[in-house]
C-alpha positions in Angstrom: 0.1 -0.1 -0.1 2.9 2.6 1.2 4.4 1.9 -2.6 1.1 2.4 -4.3 0.6 5.7 -2.4 4.4 6.7 -3.2 3.7 6.2 -6.9 1.0 8.7 -6.8 2.9 11.1 -5.0 5.6 11.0 -7.5 3.0 11.6 -10.3 1.4 14.5 -8.4 4.5 16.5 -7.8 5.5 16.4 -11.6 2.1 17.3 -12.7 0.8 20.9 -13.3 -1.8 22.3 -10.5 -4.3 23.1 -13.3 -4.4 23.7 -17.0 -4.7 27.7 -16.5 -0.8 27.6 -15.8 -0.2 27.4 -19.5 -1.8 30.8 -20.2 -0.9 32.5 -16.5 2.6 31.6 -15.5 6.0 32.2 -16.9 8.6 29.3 -17.6 10.2 30.2 -14.3 7.5 30.1 -12.1 6.2 27.0 -13.6 9.5 25.3 -13.1 9.2 26.0 -9.6 5.5 25.0 -9.6 6.0 21.5 -11.4 9.5 20.8 -10.2 9.7 17.3 -8.5 11.2 17.6 -4.9 14.1 15.1 -5.8 15.4 14.5 -2.6 12.1 13.8 -0.8 11.1 11.6 -3.6 14.2 9.5 -3.3 14.0 9.3 0.7 10.8 8.4 0.6 11.4 5.3 -1.7 14.0 4.1 0.5 12.3 4.4 3.5 9.1 3.0 2.2 11.2 0.1 0.7 13.1 -0.6 4.1 9.9 -0.5 6.2 8.0 -3.3 3.6 10.9 -5.6 3.7 11.2 -5.3 7.5 7.5 -6.1 7.7 7.5 -8.8 5.1 10.5 -10.6 6.8 8.4 -10.7 10.1 5.3 -12.1 8.5 7.5 -14.6 6.6 6.2 -13.3 2.9 7.7 -13.5 -0.4 10.6 -11.5 0.1 12.0 -11.9 -3.7 8.6 -10.5 -5.0 8.6 -7.8 -2.7 12.1 -6.9 -3.7 11.1 -6.8 -7.3 8.2 -4.7 -6.5 10.4 -2.1 -4.6 12.9 -2.2 -7.5 10.4 -1.3 -9.9 9.3 1.7 -7.8 12.9 2.6 -7.5 13.4 2.5 -11.0 10.2 4.5 -12.0 11.0 7.2 -9.5 14.6 7.6 -11.1 13.0 7.9 -14.5 10.5 10.4 -13.5 13.7 12.6 -12.3 15.5 12.5 -15.5 19.0 13.0 -15.3 18.6 13.7 -11.4 18.4 16.8 -9.2 21.5 18.8 -10.2 20.9 18.3 -13.8 17.1 19.2 -13.7 18.2 22.5 -11.7 20.7 23.5 -14.2 18.3 22.9 -16.9 15.7 24.9 -15.2 18.1 27.8 -14.5 18.6 28.0 -18.2 14.9 29.0 -18.5 13.7 25.6 -20.1 11.1 23.3 -18.8 12.0 19.3 -18.7 10.8 17.0 -21.0 8.2 15.7 -19.0 7.0 19.0 -17.9 6.5 20.0 -21.4 4.5 17.0 -22.2 2.3 17.6 -19.4 1.6 21.2 -20.3 1.1 20.0 -24.1 -1.4 17.5 -23.3 -4.8 17.7 -21.8 -4.6 17.4 -18.0 -4.2 13.6 -16.7 -4.2 12.2 -20.3 -0.5 11.4 -20.9 0.0 7.7 -21.1 4.0 6.9 -21.0 5.5 4.1 -22.9 9.1 2.5 -22.6 10.0 4.6 -19.4 12.3 2.0 -18.2 13.9 1.2 -21.7 17.7 1.1 -21.5 20.6 2.3 -23.7 23.2 -0.2 -24.9 27.0 -0.2 -25.2 28.7 -1.1 -28.5 28.1 -4.8 -28.3 24.2 -4.3 -28.2 24.1 -5.1 -24.7 22.2 -3.4 -22.0 24.5 -1.2 -19.8 25.1 -2.1 -16.0 22.8 -0.9 -13.6 25.1 1.7 -12.2 26.0 3.0 -15.5 22.4 3.5 -16.4 21.5 4.9 -12.9 24.3 7.6 -13.7 23.2 8.5 -17.1 19.6 8.3 -16.4 16.8 5.8 -17.1 14.8 6.3 -20.4 17.6 6.8 -22.7 17.0 10.5 -23.0 13.5 10.5 -24.1 10.0 10.4 -22.8 7.3 8.8 -25.2 3.5 8.2 -25.3 0.4 9.5 -26.2 -2.3 11.6 -24.9 -5.1 14.1 -25.6 -5.3 17.8 -27.0 -8.8 19.0 -26.9 -9.9 15.5 -26.5 -8.2 14.1 -29.8 -5.5 11.5 -29.8 -1.8 12.6 -30.4 1.3 10.5 -30.2 4.1 12.5 -28.7 8.0 12.1 -27.7 10.1 14.7 -25.9 14.0 14.2 -25.7 15.5 15.0 -22.4 18.5 17.0 -22.3 19.3 16.3 -18.9 20.1 12.4 -19.7 23.2 12.4 -21.7 22.4 15.6 -23.2 19.4 14.2 -24.9 21.7 12.6 -27.5 20.1 9.9 -29.9 21.3 6.4 -29.7 19.8 2.9 -30.6 17.3 2.5 -27.9 16.6 6.2 -27.9 15.4 6.0 -31.5 13.6 2.7 -31.1 11.3 4.5 -28.8 10.7 7.5 -31.1 10.0 5.0 -33.9 7.6 2.9 -31.9 5.4 6.2 -31.1 5.5 6.8 -34.7 4.5 3.3 -35.8 1.6 3.3 -33.4 0.4 6.8 -34.6 0.4 5.6 -38.3 -1.9 2.8 -37.2 -4.1 4.9 -35.1 -4.2 7.8 -37.7 -3.2 10.3 -35.3 -0.8 13.1 -35.4 2.8 13.1 -34.1 4.5 15.9 -31.9 8.3 15.6 -31.5 10.1 18.0 -28.9 13.6 18.3 -29.8 16.2 19.1 -27.4 19.3 17.1 -28.0 22.9 17.4 -28.8 22.8 15.0 -31.8 24.0 11.7 -32.5 25.6 9.8 -29.4 29.2 9.5 -30.2 29.7 6.4 -28.2 27.2 4.3 -30.2 29.2 5.6 -33.5 27.4 4.4 -37.0 24.5 2.8 -34.9 23.5 6.3 -33.8 23.7 7.4 -37.5 21.7 4.4 -38.6 19.2 5.3 -36.1 18.7 8.8 -37.2 17.9 7.4 -40.7 15.3 5.0 -39.2 13.3 8.1 -37.9 13.6 10.0 -41.3 12.3 7.4 -43.3 9.3 7.1 -41.1 8.7 10.7 -41.4 9.0 10.7 -45.2 6.5 7.5 -45.2 4.0 9.2 -43.0 4.4 12.8 -44.7 0.7 13.6 -45.8 -0.7 10.6 -44.1 -0.9 12.3 -40.5 0.0 15.7 -39.2 3.8 15.9 -38.1 4.8 18.9 -36.0 8.3 19.6 -34.5 9.2 21.6 -31.3 12.5 22.6 -31.3 13.3 23.7 -27.6 17.1 23.4 -27.4 19.9 22.8 -29.5 19.5 20.5 -32.9 22.7 20.1 -34.7 24.2 18.1 -37.7 21.9 15.6 -39.3 19.6 15.9 -36.5 18.2 19.1 -38.0 16.5 17.0 -40.6 13.9 15.4 -38.4 12.2 18.7 -38.0 13.1 19.9 -41.5 11.0 17.0 -42.9 8.0 17.5 -40.9 5.0 20.0 -41.7 5.5 22.8 -39.0 8.5 23.8 -37.0 8.1 25.8 -33.6 11.0 27.3 -31.8 11.8 29.4 -28.7 13.5 32.6 -28.9 17.0 32.5 -27.4 17.2 28.8 -26.4 16.4 27.2 -29.4 18.9 26.6 -32.3 19.4 24.6 -35.6 22.5 24.4 -37.7 24.1 21.6 -40.0 27.7 22.9 -38.7 28.1 24.9 -35.3 29.9 28.1 -35.1 33.3 26.4 -34.2 33.3 24.5 -37.5 32.2 27.6 -39.7 35.1 29.5 -38.3 37.7 26.8 -39.0 36.4 26.5 -42.6 35.5 30.0 -43.7 37.5 32.0 -40.7 33.9 33.6 -40.0 33.0 34.1 -36.5 29.4 34.0 -35.8 27.3 33.0 -32.5 24.9 30.6 -32.2 22.0 32.9 -32.2 23.1 34.5 -35.3 24.0 31.3 -37.3 20.7 29.1 -36.2 18.8 30.8 -33.8 15.0 30.9 -33.9 14.5 34.3 -35.6 17.0 33.6 -38.2 15.0 30.5 -39.0 11.8 32.3 -38.8 12.8 35.4 -41.2 15.7 34.3 -43.1 15.7 30.4 -44.0 12.1 30.0 -43.4 12.5 26.7 -41.6 10.7 27.8 -38.7 6.9 28.3 -38.9 6.4 30.1 -35.5 8.9 31.7 -32.8 7.6 32.0 -29.3 9.0 33.7 -26.2 9.5 30.8 -24.0 8.5 27.1 -23.8 4.9 27.8 -22.6 3.9 30.1 -25.3 5.3 27.8 -28.0 3.4 24.9 -26.6 0.3 26.9 -26.3 0.4 27.5 -29.9 1.1 24.2 -30.9 -2.2 23.2 -29.2 -4.0 26.0 -30.9 -2.5 24.7 -34.3 -3.9 21.1 -33.8 -7.2 22.7 -33.3 -7.1 23.4 -37.1 -5.8 20.3 -38.3 -7.6 16.9 -39.0 -6.2 13.8 -37.4 -5.0 12.3 -40.5 -5.6 12.5 -44.5 -8.8 10.9 -44.8 -10.5 12.8 -41.7 -12.7 15.0 -44.0 -15.0 16.3 -41.5 -14.2 19.6 -40.1 -12.0 18.7 -37.1 -13.0 21.3 -34.7 -16.8 20.7 -34.5 -16.9 18.8 -31.3 -15.0 21.3 -29.2 -15.3 24.8 -31.0 -18.7 26.4 -31.8 -19.1 29.2 -34.3 -20.5 32.2 -32.6 -20.1 34.5 -35.6 -23.1 35.0 -37.6 -22.6 33.4 -41.1 -24.4 36.0 -42.7 -22.7 39.0 -41.2 -22.0 41.6 -43.7 -18.9 43.9 -42.9 -19.5 47.4 -45.0 -16.0 48.5 -43.8 -14.6 46.1 -46.6 -16.5 48.4 -49.4 -13.9 51.3 -48.4 -10.8 49.5 -47.6 -8.8 49.4 -50.9 -7.6 52.8 -51.8 -8.5 54.6 -54.8 -4.9 54.8 -56.0 -3.9 51.7 -57.1 -0.3 52.6 -55.8 -1.5 52.8 -52.4 -0.9 50.0 -50.1 -3.2 48.6 -47.4 -2.9 45.8 -45.1 -4.7 42.6 -46.1 -4.7 41.3 -42.5 -7.5 43.5 -42.1 -9.6 42.2 -44.7 -8.7 38.4 -43.7 -9.8 39.3 -40.0 -12.9 41.0 -41.0 -14.1 38.1 -43.2 -13.2 34.9 -40.8 -14.9 33.8 -37.7 -14.2 35.9 -34.8 -11.5 38.0 -36.4 -9.1 35.1 -35.7 -6.4 34.3 -38.2 -3.5 31.8 -37.0 -0.8 33.0 -39.2 2.3 31.0 -39.8 5.7 32.1 -41.5 4.7 35.6 -40.2 8.5 37.0 -40.4 9.2 35.0 -43.6 8.4 36.4 -47.2 6.3 38.8 -45.8 4.7 39.7 -49.1 2.7 36.8 -48.8 0.4 35.6 -46.0 -0.4 31.9 -45.0 -2.2 30.4 -42.1 -5.3 28.9 -40.9 -8.8 30.4 -39.7 -12.3 29.4 -39.6 -15.2 30.0 -41.8 -18.4 29.0 -40.5 -16.9 26.6 -38.0 -14.9 24.9 -40.6 -11.1 25.1 -40.9 -9.7 26.7 -43.8 -6.1 27.7 -45.3 -5.6 31.1 -46.2 -3.2 32.5 -48.9 -2.9 36.1 -49.4 -0.7 38.7 -51.0 0.3 41.6 -48.7 0.3 45.1 -50.5 2.0 46.8 -47.5 5.3 44.4 -48.1 6.9 44.5 -51.5 3.4 45.4 -52.9 2.3 41.8 -52.6 4.6 40.9 -55.5 5.6 37.3 -56.0 9.4 36.3 -55.4 11.1 33.3 -54.8 10.6 32.9 -51.1 6.8 33.7 -51.5 6.5 31.1 -54.1 8.3 28.4 -51.9 6.3 29.7 -48.8 3.0 29.5 -50.4 3.6 26.0 -52.4 4.4 24.4 -49.3 1.5 25.4 -47.5 -1.0 24.7 -50.3 0.4 21.3 -50.6 -0.3 20.7 -47.0 -3.8 21.7 -47.0 -4.3 19.6 -50.2 -2.9 16.7 -48.4 -5.2 17.1 -45.5 -8.4 18.2 -47.0 -8.3 21.6 -45.6 -10.1 24.0 -48.0 -8.1 27.0 -49.4 -9.2 30.5 -49.5 -7.0 33.1 -51.3 -7.2 37.1 -51.4 -5.3 38.3 -54.5 -3.6 41.6 -55.3 -0.6 40.8 -57.1 1.0 43.0 -59.7 3.2 40.0 -60.9 6.5 38.4 -60.5 9.6 40.6 -58.8 12.1 41.6 -61.7 15.7 41.4 -61.7 18.6 39.4 -62.3 18.8 38.0 -58.9 15.4 36.5 -58.9 16.3 35.1 -62.5 19.3 33.9 -61.7 18.2 32.1 -58.4 15.3 30.3 -60.2 12.1 32.4 -59.7 11.1 30.2 -63.0 11.5 27.0 -61.3 10.3 28.3 -57.8 7.2 30.1 -59.3 6.3 26.8 -60.7 6.2 25.1 -57.4 3.3 27.4 -56.6 1.6 27.1 -59.8 1.8 23.3 -59.4 0.5 23.5 -55.9 -2.7 25.2 -56.9 -3.2 23.3 -60.2 -2.8 19.8 -58.4 -4.9 20.4 -55.2 -8.1 19.1 -55.2 -9.5 20.5 -52.2 -12.3 23.1 -52.5 -10.5 26.6 -53.5 -12.1 29.7 -53.5 -10.3 32.9 -54.7 -11.1 36.7 -54.3 -9.5 39.2 -56.4 -9.5 42.5 -54.5 -7.3 44.6 -56.7 -4.3 43.6 -59.0 -4.1 40.4 -60.6 -1.6 40.8 -63.7 0.4 38.6 -66.0 1.8 35.4 -65.0 1.2 35.9 -61.2 -2.7 36.2 -62.3 -2.2 32.5 -63.8 -1.0 31.1 -60.4 -3.0 32.7 -57.9 -6.2 33.9 -59.4 -6.8 32.0 -62.7 -10.6 30.2 -62.9 -8.7 26.9 -64.2 -7.5 26.6 -60.7 -10.5 27.5 -58.7 -14.0 26.3 -57.9 -15.3 29.8 -57.3 -13.6 32.6 -58.4 -14.9 36.2 -57.2 -13.6 39.7 -57.9 -14.1 42.9 -56.0 -15.5 46.1 -58.1 -11.7 47.3 -57.3 -10.3 44.5 -59.0 -7.8 45.0 -61.8 -7.4 41.8 -63.9 -5.0 42.3 -67.3 -2.0 41.2 -68.8 0.0 44.0 -67.1 -1.0 47.3 -65.6 -1.7 50.4 -67.7 1.5 52.0 -67.4 3.7 49.2 -68.7 0.9 48.2 -71.5 0.7 51.7 -73.0 4.6 52.0 -73.3 4.7 49.1 -75.4 1.4 49.5 -77.5 1.9 53.1 -78.2 5.7 53.4 -77.9 6.1 54.9 -81.6 3.4 57.6 -80.8 4.7 58.6 -77.5 8.3 58.9 -79.0 7.1 61.3 -81.7 5.4 63.6 -79.2 6.6 67.4 -79.7 8.0 67.8 -76.1 8.4 66.0 -72.9 5.4 67.7 -71.7 3.4 66.5 -74.6 4.8 63.1 -74.1 3.6 63.0 -70.5 0.5 64.3 -71.3 -0.2 62.0 -73.9 1.1 59.1 -71.9 -1.3 59.9 -68.9 -4.3 60.2 -71.5 -3.4 56.6 -72.9 -3.1 55.3 -69.4 -6.4 56.4 -68.5 -8.1 55.0 -71.4 -6.4 51.8 -71.2 -7.2 51.5 -67.5 -10.9 52.4 -68.3 -11.4 49.8 -71.2 -8.9 46.8 -69.8 -8.0 47.1 -66.1 -11.3 46.3 -64.3 -13.1 43.0 -63.7 -15.6 43.3 -66.4 -14.0 41.4 -69.1 -13.1 38.7 -67.0 -16.7 38.7 -66.1 -17.9 38.9 -69.5 -15.7 36.1 -70.6 -16.9 33.8 -67.4 -13.2 34.0 -66.0 -14.6 35.4 -62.6 -18.1 33.8 -61.3 -19.2 37.3 -60.1 -18.2 40.7 -59.2 -19.5 41.0 -55.4 -19.7 43.8 -53.1 -16.9 43.3 -50.5 -19.2 43.4 -47.8 -20.9 40.0 -48.8 -17.5 38.2 -48.8 -18.0 36.1 -45.9 -21.5 35.0 -46.4 -20.6 33.9 -50.1 -17.7 31.9 -49.1 -19.0 30.2 -46.1 -22.0 29.0 -48.4 -19.4 27.9 -51.1 -17.6 25.8 -48.8 -21.0 24.0 -47.8 -21.7 23.4 -51.3 -18.2 22.3 -52.7 -18.1 18.9 -50.9 -14.8 17.4 -50.1 -11.7 16.5 -51.9 -12.5 12.5 -51.8 -15.0 12.6 -54.4 -13.2 15.1 -56.5 -11.4 15.1 -59.8 -9.0 12.0 -60.0 -5.9 12.0 -62.1 -4.5 9.4 -64.8 -2.7 6.7 -63.1 0.6 7.2 -62.3 3.3 6.4 -59.3 3.6 10.1 -58.2 3.7 13.6 -59.9 7.2 15.4 -60.8 6.8 18.7 -58.7 9.5 21.0 -59.8 11.6 20.9 -56.6 
């Protein structure tokens, strides 16, 4: 009885006191709240074991069985403490939660079911290490694995423990991760991996490298089958970075997360360049420059809260065509709501910018837009929202940044997002104001044609319901990529839409080059140019020609945008019954 009560005592010490701690406490406060009293725990285990053995001896009971039970109690207690009291204290002092604390906060309260808690690492001969060595290194081989619930839906999780051998990955460590991934595939449930590791375990040599490959292979095989989310909450170096890079979404923590193939020391040796961990592979670098990180949080709690929020928008698997949020999220926003402020949001001057986020927030449920990649390729917005309670993917040009033009980074950012939404039956809604592709030798030489083709391919290949709204410009090749009726089920234009091969200024200079050159003076040429631009814009740069030819389904009042999109989504069905393709092994996306 004492042993069973002690086990419960240990679990309670490691559990957060209430779900509200996710929203109310800082990392440092929470560390104090959920930290295990390691000394008290070990002493209690020892005292209880001694008392029970003495009692059993007096009664003449089965001492061997009792010792086995006590050993199980001790090993479970040791495993719960990770690398031990001193390492936990040091870990908390760095502003990071422990591996187990992170899972307790990520999952619904009291739903975490741990697997392989007592799994041991191996030596180079493939045998388990000695008990003394195992106790020194920590039980569980540096990773906590299992399953739990997020908003009542099953997810499989693993969390690397930096206090146990630096969270380094060895053979047993990888086997634990592969096990939960295999179970997730069978259960058709998402996988969330929390990375906090020094990389491959050097002492296990090539076995550790092979172990990484076993994880990579599973990530690739499960891609597009169940959502895979990586949460980098510490270092990720060398080949270890490819585990997050292969998954669907990557979250990082500012100042404590770092990802790089080669560290600062190696960079300096090879290139003579001195660089810090943060400037080489910090969270903000990967959020703004490389585009590896989809979201950066201020601390562990902020990131875990956002991961939970992302999960609320996602289905559990590729064939889960029903809206994933209907069981626990009710649409309180009026489906038929009109917003007349949208009738005036686009400026009269076509060169004047406006914030596309405002339009998105006025259209979607509750004004809530879960944006990802916010700091990367800011000329294109991507993220999730709800319309009529249904999860949708949003793709939109941002006129306040580079006029919303498409460039290499925006094309890759958009293509990746569209492919994810299509894989998991999330309908796509686009808001278009695009003057074209960014010109220049830098873009051309670095492959804007190839990268732009990725975005075009993604939209053309997607079979989920797709609804497009042209708010202003849709010119040239960018029109083909983002606004062509060929790619969308419903294609709308606002009265402010400008749909043409190119803008009036560029078109007139090509069509009327000789006439403008023959002007008597620069003043006459300028006046002629202005008149011709006005005539061209009135005749061609508007939504009427596209509507006459059926290239837009309707020219709508901006205030009615929300109501129309929601109704279209209700009528569009789902991707499982939509167009099929000719038999093939797979497509050949221009990667």
